[in-house]
C-alpha positions as MATLAB code, in Angstrom:
seq = 'MTERDSIDLDSGATWQKLFERVPLQILGLDLEGRILYVNRSFAGRPLDEMTGTHIEDHMPGKDHVHIRKLLSDVVSTGEATRFETSMILEDWSHRWFASYITPYLQGREVTGFIVINQDITEQKTTERALRESEYKFRALAEQSPNMIFINQKGRVVFANRMCEQLTGYTQEEFYAPDFDYLSIFASDSLPLVQQNFVRQMQDEEIPPQEYTFVTKSGTLLEGLVTTRLFSYESETAVLGIVTDITDRKKAEIALKRAHAELELRVEERTAELTVANERKQLEIEQRSKAEAALKAGEGMLRSILDSSPDAIMMIDINGNFIECNRSAVEQLRFRSKEEMLQRNSFDLVVDKDQARAMRNTEETIRLGTMPNIEYQVQRRDGTVIYTESSASVIKNSKGEISGFVVVAKDISERKASEEALLLSQVKLRDQKKALEQKNIALGEIIAQVEIEKQKIKEDITLNVQRVLFPILDELDRAVDPKPLLDVFRRNLEGLASSYGSRITEKTTNLTPREVEICSMIKGGLSSKDISEILNISQATVERHRKNIRSKLNLTNQDINLATFLRNL';
ca = [
       0.101   -0.100    0.286;
       1.314    3.408   -0.840;
       1.381    6.495    1.475;
      -1.276    8.085   -1.033;
      -3.058    4.773   -0.187;
      -2.582    4.469    3.647;
      -5.931    5.302    6.057;
      -5.024    6.652    9.461;
      -8.925    6.417   10.830;
      -7.507    8.546   13.791;
      -7.608   11.447   11.304;
     -10.381   14.096   10.501;
      -8.599   14.357    7.371;
      -9.510   10.228    6.601;
     -12.689   10.742    7.048;
     -12.819   13.162    4.945;
     -10.809   11.038    2.203;
     -13.630    8.423    2.977;
     -16.488   10.801    2.127;
     -14.752   11.586   -1.100;
     -15.257    8.271   -2.340;
     -18.416    7.315   -1.678;
     -20.553    6.997   -4.007;
     -23.151    9.219   -2.390;
     -23.511   12.847   -2.155;
     -22.662   13.937    1.869;
     -23.606   17.525    2.858;
     -22.644   18.814    6.273;
     -25.604   21.968    7.034;
     -25.324   24.934    9.880;
     -28.592   25.400   11.648;
     -29.867   27.927    9.324;
     -29.861   25.632    6.530;
     -26.362   27.028    4.725;
     -23.566   24.464    3.143;
     -20.698   23.748    5.342;
     -18.753   20.570    3.685;
     -19.940   18.963    0.594;
     -17.887   15.868   -0.803;
     -19.049   15.670   -4.341;
     -20.985   18.313   -7.163;
     -24.819   18.350   -7.151;
     -26.894   19.051  -10.363;
     -23.511   19.640  -12.173;
     -22.747   23.073   -9.565;
     -18.868   23.430   -8.848;
     -17.985   21.867   -5.421;
     -16.014   25.745   -4.341;
     -19.190   27.110   -5.786;
     -21.642   25.186   -3.282;
     -19.666   25.964   -0.024;
     -21.581   28.947    2.097;
     -24.945   28.899   -0.210;
     -28.304   27.884    1.151;
     -29.739   24.133    1.072;
     -32.637   26.162   -0.798;
     -30.634   27.142   -3.355;
     -29.971   23.642   -4.909;
     -33.038   22.677   -4.409;
     -36.241   23.453   -7.113;
     -38.777   26.181   -5.532;
     -42.198   23.619   -4.813;
     -40.063   21.765   -2.054;
     -38.500   24.947    0.046;
     -41.143   24.872    2.216;
     -41.002   21.361    3.042;
     -37.666   21.756    3.665;
     -37.456   24.018    6.012;
     -40.190   22.280    8.073;
     -37.861   19.000    8.192;
     -35.123   21.116    9.378;
     -36.987   22.021   12.194;
     -38.065   18.608   12.772;
     -35.024   17.706   12.862;
     -34.207   20.209   15.465;
     -37.281   19.461   17.485;
     -37.037   15.687   17.829;
     -33.510   15.316   17.421;
     -34.471   12.305   15.029;
     -33.248   11.750   11.447;
     -36.204   11.606    8.566;
     -36.351   11.063    4.941;
     -37.968   12.475    1.865;
     -37.565   12.455   -1.881;
     -37.565   15.181   -4.591;
     -37.171   15.221   -8.076;
     -35.556   17.917  -10.216;
     -34.494   19.131  -13.952;
     -30.870   19.219  -14.125;
     -28.596   21.583  -16.238;
     -28.327   18.674  -18.820;
     -32.307   18.532  -19.057;
     -32.250   15.085  -17.121;
     -35.040   14.528  -15.150;
     -33.644   12.368  -12.044;
     -35.235   11.452   -8.662;
     -33.295   11.835   -5.539;
     -33.743   10.450   -1.684;
     -32.199   12.842    0.847;
     -31.548   11.567    4.557;
     -31.405   14.326    7.247;
     -29.149   13.297   10.444;
     -29.162   15.530   13.047;
     -25.069   16.989   14.022;
     -25.343   17.040   18.110;
     -22.543   18.465   20.417;
     -23.770   17.040   23.344;
     -27.615   16.906   23.187;
     -27.670   20.076   21.024;
     -28.733   20.001   17.706;
     -26.162   22.211   16.172;
     -26.253   21.325   12.377;
     -27.324   18.435   10.083;
     -25.815   15.858    7.926;
     -27.516   15.374    4.578;
     -27.027   12.260    2.522;
     -28.733   12.454   -1.247;
     -29.053    9.385   -3.050;
     -29.708    9.126   -7.349;
     -32.786    6.963   -6.899;
     -33.947    7.689  -10.743;
     -33.523    4.312  -11.720;
     -35.907    3.112   -9.013;
     -38.263    5.522   -9.725;
     -38.279    4.673  -13.350;
     -38.519    0.934  -12.920;
     -41.585    1.184  -10.310;
     -43.208    3.961  -13.279;
     -42.986    0.855  -15.961;
     -44.017   -1.674  -13.474;
     -47.492    0.770  -12.747;
     -48.029    1.463  -16.812;
     -47.194   -2.305  -17.474;
     -50.103   -3.174  -14.568;
     -51.946   -0.878  -16.089;
     -52.553   -1.607  -19.446;
     -52.811   -5.399  -18.235;
     -55.809   -4.504  -16.058;
     -57.362   -2.688  -18.892;
     -57.069   -5.187  -21.219;
     -58.098   -7.779  -19.176;
     -61.433   -5.806  -18.062;
     -62.362   -5.175  -21.523;
     -61.525   -8.843  -22.956;
     -65.124  -10.904  -23.386;
     -63.420  -13.611  -22.333;
     -62.819  -14.642  -18.686;
     -59.297  -14.034  -17.289;
     -57.632  -15.119  -14.472;
     -54.497  -15.589  -12.234;
     -54.181  -18.264  -10.047;
     -51.141  -18.417   -7.657;
     -50.295  -21.038   -5.312;
     -54.104  -22.544   -5.571;
     -55.649  -18.707   -4.722;
     -56.945  -16.442   -7.362;
     -55.195  -13.115   -6.985;
     -56.981  -11.490  -10.114;
     -60.060  -11.745  -12.028;
     -61.537   -9.470  -14.281;
     -65.177   -7.798  -15.083;
     -65.922  -11.062  -17.404;
     -65.135  -13.370  -14.273;
     -67.952  -11.711  -12.253;
     -70.527  -11.394  -15.040;
     -70.434  -15.079  -16.222;
     -70.005  -16.671  -12.861;
     -71.942  -14.606  -10.570;
     -68.888  -14.322   -7.975;
     -67.715  -10.838   -7.159;
     -63.756   -9.961   -6.843;
     -64.013   -9.599   -2.952;
     -65.543  -13.423   -2.902;
     -62.591  -14.391   -5.539;
     -59.637  -12.809   -3.657;
     -60.836  -13.998   -0.294;
     -58.690  -16.374    1.377;
     -60.989  -19.206    2.192;
     -62.016  -19.143   -1.316;
     -61.969  -22.482   -3.277;
     -61.151  -21.930   -6.841;
     -61.871  -25.322   -7.638;
     -66.038  -24.732   -6.504;
     -66.280  -23.230   -9.780;
     -66.024  -26.133  -11.941;
     -68.328  -29.032  -12.211;
     -67.620  -32.536  -10.471;
     -67.159  -34.456  -14.028;
     -64.778  -31.749  -14.855;
     -62.709  -31.634  -11.547;
     -60.351  -34.952  -12.072;
     -58.818  -33.522  -15.532;
     -58.773  -29.607  -14.337;
     -56.225  -31.181  -10.825;
     -54.140  -33.416  -13.311;
     -53.816  -30.159  -15.682;
     -52.923  -28.442  -12.892;
     -50.337  -30.502  -11.596;
     -49.147  -31.121  -15.176;
     -48.806  -27.765  -15.708;
     -46.987  -26.476  -12.157;
     -44.297  -29.202  -13.496;
     -43.983  -26.798  -16.921;
     -45.959  -29.204  -18.794;
     -47.501  -27.248  -21.873;
     -51.402  -28.060  -21.747;
     -53.460  -27.375  -24.973;
     -56.731  -25.275  -24.506;
     -59.038  -27.356  -22.816;
     -62.722  -27.984  -22.047;
     -64.463  -27.707  -19.122;
     -67.675  -27.122  -17.449;
     -68.435  -24.215  -14.644;
     -71.166  -24.172  -11.952;
     -71.582  -20.613  -11.575;
     -72.859  -18.857   -8.007;
     -76.588  -19.380   -8.872;
     -76.180  -23.167   -9.757;
     -76.197  -23.023  -13.689;
     -73.635  -24.535  -15.780;
     -71.207  -22.700  -18.110;
     -69.200  -24.221  -21.133;
     -65.508  -23.197  -21.291;
     -62.512  -23.585  -23.730;
     -59.713  -22.791  -20.990;
     -56.026  -21.867  -22.624;
     -53.666  -21.746  -19.364;
     -50.057  -20.633  -19.322;
     -47.088  -21.018  -16.710;
     -45.574  -17.193  -16.265;
     -44.281  -15.004  -13.082;
     -46.491  -12.803  -11.379;
     -45.100  -10.511   -8.767;
     -41.752  -12.607   -8.511;
     -43.664  -16.223   -7.846;
     -44.879  -18.323  -10.214;
     -49.024  -18.482  -11.424;
     -51.255  -19.497  -13.349;
     -52.440  -17.306  -16.065;
     -56.067  -18.299  -17.652;
     -58.240  -17.418  -20.156;
     -61.853  -19.043  -20.418;
     -63.798  -18.381  -23.546;
     -67.825  -18.791  -22.956;
     -68.677  -21.568  -25.647;
     -72.082  -22.140  -23.915;
     -73.951  -20.848  -26.764;
     -71.977  -23.101  -29.477;
     -72.819  -26.011  -27.351;
     -76.644  -24.868  -27.459;
     -76.564  -24.833  -30.880;
     -75.082  -27.568  -31.672;
     -77.195  -29.859  -29.635;
     -80.352  -27.841  -31.231;
     -78.895  -28.565  -34.946;
     -78.325  -32.437  -33.617;
     -81.977  -32.585  -32.770;
     -83.286  -30.858  -35.894;
     -81.228  -33.276  -38.085;
     -82.334  -35.991  -36.746;
     -86.097  -35.740  -37.652;
     -85.128  -35.523  -41.257;
     -85.320  -38.464  -43.677;
     -82.691  -41.342  -43.792;
     -80.731  -39.501  -46.712;
     -80.663  -36.253  -44.573;
     -79.526  -37.900  -41.347;
     -76.586  -39.867  -43.846;
     -75.559  -36.243  -45.032;
     -75.260  -35.046  -41.705;
     -73.345  -37.583  -40.478;
     -70.634  -36.790  -43.535;
     -71.062  -33.388  -42.156;
     -70.096  -34.007  -38.668;
     -67.295  -35.524  -39.458;
     -66.012  -32.792  -41.650;
     -66.981  -30.665  -38.562;
     -64.882  -32.530  -36.385;
     -61.724  -32.551  -38.257;
     -62.052  -29.225  -39.044;
     -62.674  -28.162  -35.398;
     -59.556  -30.341  -34.651;
     -57.243  -28.017  -37.067;
     -58.918  -25.025  -35.148;
     -57.702  -26.438  -31.771;
     -54.089  -26.979  -32.949;
     -53.962  -23.719  -34.850;
     -55.292  -22.402  -31.617;
     -52.526  -24.250  -29.902;
     -49.988  -22.907  -32.007;
     -50.960  -19.525  -31.470;
     -51.634  -19.472  -27.795;
     -48.250  -20.901  -27.251;
     -46.003  -17.963  -25.206;
     -42.352  -17.270  -26.498;
     -40.059  -17.520  -23.806;
     -39.234  -14.099  -21.933;
     -42.620  -12.289  -23.200;
     -44.133   -9.691  -20.735;
     -47.442  -10.223  -19.482;
     -48.965   -7.788  -21.479;
     -48.456   -9.962  -24.778;
     -48.638  -13.338  -22.846;
     -52.726  -12.078  -22.992;
     -52.723  -10.600  -26.681;
     -51.312  -13.337  -28.097;
     -53.253  -15.874  -26.041;
     -56.400  -14.991  -26.739;
     -58.295  -16.787  -29.727;
     -59.963  -13.837  -30.635;
     -58.691  -10.581  -32.505;
     -57.330   -7.853  -30.018;
     -56.332   -4.432  -31.582;
     -55.708   -1.205  -30.240;
     -57.087    1.906  -33.131;
     -56.066    5.613  -32.711;
     -58.722    8.021  -32.513;
     -58.698    8.660  -36.686;
     -59.520    4.565  -36.964;
     -55.749    3.435  -37.680;
     -54.463    0.072  -36.488;
     -51.715    0.987  -33.875;
     -51.722   -2.345  -31.763;
     -52.792   -5.970  -32.650;
     -52.027   -9.682  -31.413;
     -51.403  -12.302  -33.572;
     -55.237  -13.617  -33.669;
     -56.041  -10.253  -35.300;
     -53.430  -10.747  -38.360;
     -54.618  -14.095  -38.716;
     -58.597  -13.540  -38.645;
     -57.828  -11.144  -41.421;
     -54.976  -12.812  -43.556;
     -52.388  -10.179  -43.273;
     -48.863  -11.302  -43.866;
     -47.606   -9.461  -40.870;
     -48.092   -7.549  -38.286;
     -46.332   -4.650  -39.784;
     -48.788   -5.043  -42.643;
     -51.555   -4.611  -40.885;
     -50.606   -1.674  -38.862;
     -50.582    0.530  -42.194;
     -54.296   -0.190  -42.620;
     -57.299    1.933  -41.389;
     -59.952   -0.227  -39.491;
     -62.696    1.195  -41.463;
     -61.330    0.127  -44.551;
     -61.651   -3.179  -44.061;
     -65.783   -2.953  -42.955;
     -68.078   -3.404  -46.402;
     -69.515   -0.747  -47.662;
     -72.957   -1.548  -46.488;
     -71.546   -1.600  -42.816;
     -69.540    1.916  -43.180;
     -72.288    4.503  -41.985;
     -73.263    2.136  -39.119;
     -69.423    1.833  -38.319;
     -68.919    5.480  -37.999;
     -72.379    6.338  -36.144;
     -71.179    2.974  -33.481;
     -67.721    5.082  -33.452;
     -69.193    8.253  -32.329;
     -71.592    6.402  -30.053;
     -68.622    4.548  -28.110;
     -66.546    8.196  -27.229;
     -70.006    9.326  -26.019;
     -70.931    6.237  -23.815;
     -67.305    5.299  -23.433;
     -68.404    1.150  -24.635;
     -69.902   -0.156  -27.467;
     -70.318   -4.239  -26.402;
     -71.575   -7.451  -29.096;
     -71.893   -4.993  -32.385;
     -71.994   -7.576  -35.855;
     -70.078   -6.363  -38.511;
     -69.064   -7.944  -42.093;
     -65.392   -7.409  -42.373;
     -63.242   -7.551  -46.222;
     -59.918   -9.695  -45.653;
     -56.662   -8.973  -47.162;
     -57.332  -11.562  -49.384;
     -61.084  -10.257  -50.429;
     -63.034  -12.893  -48.359;
     -65.921  -11.505  -46.745;
     -66.000  -12.374  -42.426;
     -69.018  -12.057  -40.225;
     -67.547  -10.414  -36.299;
     -68.858   -9.410  -33.240;
     -66.841   -6.656  -31.639;
     -66.966   -5.028  -28.484;
     -65.006   -1.656  -28.264;
     -63.748    0.643  -25.427;
     -62.084    3.964  -25.485;
     -58.748    4.512  -24.113;
     -57.758    7.990  -22.234;
     -54.309    9.198  -22.139;
     -52.594   11.192  -18.686;
     -54.956   14.192  -19.278;
     -58.301   11.963  -19.954;
     -58.487   12.685  -22.974;
     -59.682   10.110  -25.657;
     -56.854    8.972  -27.830;
     -58.327    5.452  -29.337;
     -59.940    2.479  -28.650;
     -59.248   -1.068  -27.817;
     -61.453   -3.737  -30.116;
     -62.009   -6.982  -29.276;
     -63.056   -8.889  -32.165;
     -64.944  -12.807  -32.901;
     -65.082  -14.274  -36.282;
     -68.855  -16.013  -35.745;
     -68.938  -16.855  -39.511;
     -69.378  -20.617  -38.240;
     -72.232  -19.563  -35.883;
     -73.880  -17.878  -38.658;
     -73.676  -20.820  -40.943;
     -74.862  -23.000  -37.784;
     -77.801  -20.177  -37.268;
     -78.924  -20.501  -41.247;
     -78.454  -24.313  -41.319;
     -80.874  -24.505  -38.407;
     -83.011  -22.168  -39.806;
     -82.728  -24.237  -43.133;
     -83.920  -27.191  -41.314;
     -86.723  -25.841  -39.239;
     -88.221  -24.343  -42.997;
     -87.193  -28.269  -44.281;
     -89.154  -29.720  -41.340;
     -92.297  -27.600  -42.188;
     -92.406  -28.352  -45.444;
     -92.051  -32.091  -45.720;
     -94.320  -32.296  -42.876;
     -96.889  -30.477  -44.786;
     -95.801  -32.849  -48.024;
     -96.334  -35.784  -45.553;
     -99.839  -34.537  -44.969;
    -100.649  -34.119  -48.541;
     -99.575  -37.511  -49.916;
    -100.319  -39.794  -46.795;
    -103.171  -41.300  -48.812;
    -100.984  -42.458  -51.904;
     -98.271  -43.345  -49.152;
     -98.993  -46.693  -49.420;
     -98.773  -46.615  -53.329;
     -95.125  -44.949  -53.429;
     -93.083  -46.924  -50.874;
     -91.942  -48.873  -52.918;
     -90.527  -46.381  -55.093;
     -89.234  -44.656  -52.305;
     -87.151  -47.757  -51.294;
     -85.772  -47.368  -54.776;
     -85.007  -43.943  -54.687;
     -83.446  -44.418  -50.775;
     -81.034  -47.279  -52.803;
     -80.374  -45.157  -55.781;
     -79.515  -41.753  -53.211;
     -76.983  -44.555  -51.135;
     -75.380  -45.359  -54.447;
     -75.011  -41.521  -55.409;
     -73.671  -40.719  -52.098;
     -71.060  -43.133  -52.171;
     -70.102  -42.548  -54.993;
     -69.582  -39.052  -54.838;
     -67.707  -39.690  -51.132;
     -65.190  -41.803  -53.453;
     -64.764  -40.047  -56.972;
     -65.234  -36.810  -55.507;
     -64.471  -35.797  -51.435;
     -61.720  -38.349  -51.056;
     -59.619  -37.383  -53.130;
     -59.931  -33.626  -51.612;
     -59.196  -35.541  -48.092;
     -56.303  -36.632  -49.671;
     -55.079  -33.236  -50.509;
     -55.913  -31.278  -47.077;
     -53.546  -33.852  -45.789;
     -50.679  -32.487  -47.803;
     -52.137  -28.805  -48.194;
     -49.977  -26.100  -46.768;
     -52.962  -23.543  -46.809;
     -56.463  -25.997  -46.345;
     -58.469  -22.857  -46.449;
     -59.028  -22.969  -50.844;
     -59.372  -27.297  -50.305;
     -61.824  -26.446  -47.249;
     -64.471  -24.318  -49.762;
     -63.975  -26.882  -52.514;
     -65.117  -29.763  -49.963;
     -67.811  -27.558  -48.543;
     -69.342  -26.888  -51.582;
     -69.257  -30.397  -53.045;
     -70.931  -31.601  -49.808;
     -73.996  -29.083  -50.388;
     -73.933  -30.652  -53.991;
     -74.048  -33.927  -52.546;
     -78.093  -34.145  -53.180;
     -77.553  -33.246  -57.033;
     -75.162  -36.739  -57.509;
     -72.768  -35.070  -58.725;
     -70.165  -37.389  -58.774;
     -72.549  -40.223  -60.433;
     -73.450  -38.160  -63.041;
     -69.785  -36.490  -63.984;
     -68.838  -40.627  -64.436;
     -72.191  -41.022  -66.038;
     -71.667  -38.089  -68.586;
     -68.469  -40.324  -69.555;
     -66.553  -43.263  -68.447;
     -63.415  -42.168  -69.952;
     -62.480  -39.717  -67.279;
     -59.125  -40.554  -64.760;
     -59.435  -40.348  -61.067;
     -57.165  -37.245  -61.240;
     -59.461  -35.651  -63.954;
     -62.778  -36.550  -61.711;
     -60.849  -34.527  -58.772;
     -59.354  -31.887  -60.960;
     -63.308  -31.037  -62.143;
     -64.071  -31.219  -58.223;
     -62.022  -28.334  -58.022;
     -63.188  -26.730  -60.822;
     -66.707  -27.165  -59.850;
     -65.784  -25.430  -56.657;
     -64.307  -22.527  -57.877;
     -60.613  -22.809  -58.006;
     -58.655  -21.465  -60.913;
     -55.552  -23.384  -62.391;
     -52.862  -21.739  -60.271;
     -54.957  -22.418  -57.290;
     -54.997  -26.112  -58.582;
     -51.699  -26.056  -59.603;
     -50.480  -25.193  -56.075;
     -52.708  -27.218  -53.987;
     -51.912  -30.552  -55.969;
     -48.318  -29.267  -56.945;
     -48.116  -29.579  -60.343;
     -46.937  -27.238  -62.723;
     -49.812  -24.773  -64.087;
     -49.282  -25.878  -67.808;
     -50.304  -29.370  -66.757;
     -53.521  -28.463  -65.240;
     -53.963  -26.702  -68.539;
     -53.680  -29.651  -69.942;
     -55.862  -32.222  -68.088;
     -58.876  -29.035  -68.827;
     -58.040  -29.586  -72.363;
     -58.651  -33.337  -72.505;
     -61.630  -32.655  -69.546;
     -63.339  -30.449  -72.539;
     -62.843  -33.039  -75.292;
     -64.282  -36.007  -73.093;
     -67.239  -33.586  -72.401;
     -67.372  -33.196  -75.980;
     -67.027  -29.535  -75.266;
     -64.351  -28.784  -77.799;
     -64.837  -25.570  -80.097;
     -67.830  -24.710  -77.882;
     -68.297  -21.385  -76.224;
     -69.121  -23.398  -73.239;
     -67.781  -22.000  -69.470;
     -66.248  -25.569  -67.960;
     -67.263  -24.680  -64.280;
     -70.603  -23.802  -65.226;
     -71.101  -26.634  -67.111;
     -70.092  -28.824  -64.536;
     -72.070  -27.203  -61.884;
     -75.081  -27.694  -63.661;
     -74.595  -31.469  -64.182;
];
């Protein structure tokens, strides 16, 4: 150790050297508040200029009265105190400081003060960021049409407004120490709930699960539950998002009951539709599982946004997108989030809904919220879907409305189910009337009905083998199943027309590949679409189209092939 580095603890100069090395500012004040000693510069002021000045000369004017009172209190009580202040330094940076004021005693008399200043700007910035994150999380959670909860150590530590609304329990009841969160699950769902909770706590990924809930009033509620582990207030917790699928379940039951009353050929066709719907539902659940997967290290806010099966968007006062989740990008078929954020939300609403959308925006500004509004929306690829949207205003720090949070759900399938149910009811009424009118002649035509039933069975079997099975094979290999699903749906709707048998009756020369391409052309797909789906060149598709026209005797005739196939 050199002479310069040696320390003599009995020397006053030594203590001064120690103070100079401390990374805090230390000041000595007299009873009037004048600076007698300072170990380092404060707010960019030279040390020699600070000695002899008053402590108030180095503080914002708003704190002058407060510092005088604190110094007076220290003299009166003889006890140390602490206070915080903020100021703009000479380099225009905004800094926070915590000051500790300790009385300097000579005997029992306070003859001055020792002030220690600590820069706590980073701490304040962190606290502010945490508050803002919590605010954004709660704002989005409270506007969500889904139930959102946080379970930590078997206790509910957060439940949004939709939890209260759907279950009937208040937040106070959810947060009560003796509240058993398992009590909201039906008994037949409890074993799976407990099993999945154990797997979740072992950091195992759990796909979305369907559970039956019991509300406070005793009614049953069906929910699709997505859960993820994350860190909440420095401890492991489970974040859960519950989508109410009760109406969908009821609609499915009603549709099945209606179909059960149709004739045998309707039952058989419904069975085929049910299989297709189950396949599609499985694909949707698998896609939802992939979409709901959380990226390691993402914050709580992004976890909620990307876990939601519904589109969640933040829009400014002019309708421009400023934030969106993954479901919004996929629901509207944009290629990326960045591409979507360059668009205006009103441009996506179909023309006939434009005026109503503008009126609803004005009402949302007036009322603060606008729930469950249906629009038809045109996606990026030109297809139109039905959506059910809920909107709430966003306010800035001044309390001014700066934009909206919009949650949109794709209800196209529900609309289709409602239309199918209505159509089934109409068919039932028509069939009942026809049966009443033809009851007298029933005995004479029953033999013909048996022949027709056998013919329908053969037609459907042929349709499935020659038209639908090739499409299903292509679905297994398709990267984008949407075009094939459209073809599949149209061919299902055309089963009653016995298209498969008629195309084979037209000519026996068509190959299986040509029959498959006929189904896609009839479904509205272009040669480019067919080439991408079948992984063949466009030239090959055109050659198949030429062969088909030749075999159907359409060569040199001004007849559209797609129109001809639809009329078979």
